[in-house]
Structure formats: C-alpha cells, structure tokens
Phi, psi and omega in degrees: 000153176293327191294331185283353178264358178233165173282116180251153173213123186260118179238116174250110181255115183282065187253157174277161186223153182211141178266149175281126172197168190285318178283134174247146175234188175221162169235111176254162174193160182242121178258130187217154161246190181290353177257346177152207184292145174246104177283158171079015176278144184260130176259119184256154169228111190298135174095000184242178172260016192261113175218164173201175183224139183294148181273184183302338175269003188074008181267155180209150181220137167250098181272166163066043181262131176276165179305141185168184189243112189245134173262120176257127184235133185233128181220151175207138181299134182093355181236158169287131180301148178240139179232137181211134170264128184236127174254117172265128191233292187228008178201158181284166181234139178242133182245137167249115188254122176244108176280136180258136178299143183275138181268359181221164175239163179294329175299337184272351184277115180264118174265107176308135173294145188221113177309333182261013181297320176314317188287315177302319184290317181303310184297318182304312186297327176293314183285327187267315186264322178114173175234018179284172173306323179290319178290335174294339180261024181257147174235128170272124190272324185240061186289359173294339179283350184265144166240146188226157178211120184257125176257112181293330182291324178261355184055041181241139173252127189229172173163193186194173171255141183288330181221175168316128168268119181271114183244120177264118183255092180283357178271314181259001177073036175238144161253116181262127172260112183238107165281102189275107181284330185190141169216149181220137174235122176264116188285346175271314181280339192057038182266130173237130182233135168216157178212147186170196183230121172259148179221144184242143176237134182273138174289144176273144178190174187294164173306318180299318184295318189291335180282328175291317175299313185302314179298319178295323180288327176292320182293313180298324180287323188294346181233030184260164164304318187294323171302309186298300192297329175299313184293331174290321174300323185264003185049060177226025183300323175293314182310309191270011164100013186260136166236134180253116168245176188240137171247120195246140179263127179234165173294142179280114188290348176269002176257127182287155184296161181304316185303310187285327178293320182293314185295314184289328176292318175295321173300321181282341183247017184255120187059191188294325176302324176292326175306306182294330180284331181295332174276003175268104192265340179262168180093171183254016173230035181248164182297318191289323183291318183290332180284324174300323175297316182287333174283341171308133182296143180285337183239162175223162177260143171230126175274119179266109187285350181296131177302134176276120180276131181318314186297331176274338179279315186248137174232158175281137174259309175209190182298341189240345185234143169242168183221166173218139184223121173209171176260165178061234179212149177273132180245102191267120178247127184256106180270355178279359191205128175279159174294146187282163180292138176087357174296327181305333188251014180285338183093003177254000181294132182264154172296148180203163173309156181288335181270004185270127177295178178294035184303156172287126185236136174227165185223134183244118177252141175275117181259356172235161187299323181223150174243132182250140179216157185259176183287347171264011175095000178284139175266131182302314178231103182307333188288343196280339178230162176234135185247146168217162182094222183295326191282331172292329183286317172289126179241206183301334180293342177247021182273150168236163177300150180293338177269019173286136177246122180281158180295139175309124180287131182258136174282130186268000000 
C-alpha cells in the first residue's frame, strides 16, 4: 500500500462545520434537570468562537447559522456533559436537554503515578500541538488534565483529557480550550488519531498585537485544509494557489515475483551448499540479495503531473454539500508559500520531481468511498480522509476557528 511508503499521520478532529449560504437557521434549546430549568449552563459550538449561556428559564439560542454540521457541548458543574451532533439543512432545530447529575467528581479520579509520564506528555504535545513556528509559541496551561495509557502488545499510546486542555497560542492570538475525548498514537505505523471538541477565545492585546495576530491568522488559514476545501467548493483552486495532481500506485518493477524470491531463498538455505552460499553477500545470487528482494515493497508511487480538473473530481451532492470520489491519492501542491526552514527534517516532507521548487506538498488518501464537504471548507466526516505531508505536520498550533473569515483581496 502507498501508506506504507510514507510517514503517516492521521488526524481526526471532531469539529463542527458550517457552509456559507443565504439561508440561515437557529439552534434553540431548553436545559433542565429533574427538578426544572437550569440557568447558567454553558453551550459551546465545537470549532468556533461561538458560546452562550442558558438564561433564568434554562433557555439558550444560537442564531444565524448556515447549513452545516454542528457539534454542541453543554456543561455545568455537578452535571454530566451533554453532547449532540446537529445537522442543519432546511430548517431550524429546537432541543430539549435533560442534564443528569454527576455521580463522580474529578477529584475522585485516581491517576496512577507513571515514571514515563513526562515522556508521554512531551510526545503528546509534539503530536497534538505540533512543532511548527506557531506551535512553538503555544503553551499548554494545564497538562495535569491529560491521562495516558501505553499498551506494550500493540505499541499504542492512548489517552484523553479529564477536562478542557487550555492552550494559549501567542502566535495567532487564541486561547484554545480542547476537550480531548480520545487520542491514539501507534509507534509502529506512526499514525496519530485524535477526536474531541475545540473552542476558541481571542486573546486581548494592543493594536499592534491585534494586527500581528490578524496577519498570522491569514497565513495560517491560507495553507490549511480549510482553505483548500473552500477553494475546491468554489472551483477556485488555481486562483488560490493550489495544484492537484494524482499519486498512483503501480507494481514495483525492481522486485522479483514472490515465487522466484521464495524459491531462491529455499535453495540457498538448504544443506551444506546453502550454508556456504549464505556467507556470500555480494552478487545477484546470494542469500542477502534475495532477502533484500523480499523486503522490497511490492508497489511504488508514480506522480501523474497532469492537473486534476475540479469538474471531474467534485460533484454536487445537494444544495449545501459537495462530494469528491477518486482513486489512488491526491497530491496537493500549494505554490503560494515554500516549506519553512527545518521542515525537511520533520519526517513529513513528500518526495517530488527534481525540477519542483520547495512548495508545500500534502497528500490526501480517501478512507471511505466518498468525502463530503461544505462551502467554508469543513469536512462532513473527518474520518473519511487521511492527510500526509504538510497538512499532517500542522496541528492545533496552526488552527483557526471554522468561522474565521479571511480578509477580502483587493485587485491591484
């Protein structure tokens, strides 16, 4: 498989997504417990700067929402968190929420001491927050809220957060509160998976800081998956600096068939003659040669440099959603920005033709038959795609909210 030839990083972020459209809707609700209305419950919309609080009657409202897929989280001290995924399509939604009293408190959760915790925490921060320049400006304010578990048999490090992880991003001017439901890192496949609900708050700062943050946010957005899929939805990938090629998997012509390899390994390890030939390391008829042949990948990647046309890649699913269906992998080149210094040593750099400049390159593998996306670049189901290359390198430290709007470009 192609994925075995690259350092892979799989990021599943359970964020809400919303499309830009003329029609807007609302999510209204009433929050109660078994005794009646609950004022003061906090209502979050994952992936956004959008929050509200229930009033004295337990009611809340999230108005002016475009068609899309929203993850709602409701929290109140002393109660079990309430989570609900809501799809807005052609009408508004009203919720009746009954919160259950919590039978445990965080203080009752016992975290066993682990001498390897510091190492796990450092790895988690590198995988979750990232190693980019923006990520280096992030501080995890409450690392004690994260718990880890390592399975020796599977070589998988897993965990979650007991409460919101609070990340202060001084590069982009955000305080990100991220409730991590689950994460896993497989040391063998080098695949990192996580899911949860992020919420954004803007940091306060001087006018000069606000201008600096505004520029940094624009740069972060302009090279993101959100930017790409928004451009794809609008059929503006070229105008926005993207080129789409295909990465095709073909049989490796340098590898002999399994039947030939196995026959020669058996011949060279049989009897006394095999013992002598085993010590012969050079040439094309030594045991070492045939063992190397066995370890060679059965397939290799070929880059098809003809541009993939958006009209052939993207189809309309309904008035709010588009979808793409393709074979092999998409090789995405972002030509408006070069790879940053040090990226070549990150393990995420993708192979490229000798004549191609140091553009930022990402690869998209499709994990489900079809991938659906909205007008603002949000993916309907993040589990449908796997990213490698630059998009696997960028993590929470480079995220902007889903309701971020880039400045309008003026024609010169």
